[in-house]
N, C-alpha and C positions, 0 to 999 in steps of 0.2 A: 735173547737171553732166557734161559730155563730157570724156573723157580726150583729150589731144592725140594726133593721129594720126602715128605714125612712119612717115616717108617713105622715108628712106634713113639710111645710116650714115657716118661720116667714115671714109675710107680711111687716115687717120693714126693716130687714136686709137680708132677703133671706136665713138665715142659716137654715140647716137641724134640724129637731126636730124627735127624735127617740121614738119608741114605749116604754111607760113607763115613758118618760120624761114629764115635765110640761110646760104648756103655758097659757097665759092669753086670753080668747076670749072677745074681746072687739069690739063693734060696727060690728060684723060680721068678724072680723079680727083676726088672729092668731098672738100673740105677744110673743116672747120668754121672759124670766125673765131679760136677759141682756139688752134688748131694752126698757123696760117699763119705766124708767125715761126719755129717750130721746122722746119716743112716748108721754108720758104725757105732756112733756114741749112743744112739737110741738102742740099737740091737744089743749092744755089750754093757749096757748100763748096769746090769745085775752083776757084772764080774768086777766092777770097779771096787777096790778095798784100799784102806789106809795103809801105808808102809809103816811098819813098827819095827 
């Protein structure tokens, strides 16, 4: 059995991303699906405002 080939790493958590897996390419960065929500919260934190 062949080990999965690491192709790149998530720029947010540093986790390995294997050939055939999925990632988000955002602003030149590679973000794994597990990190998308945390990345978006951090990236758009300044856009958060109270509803009035």
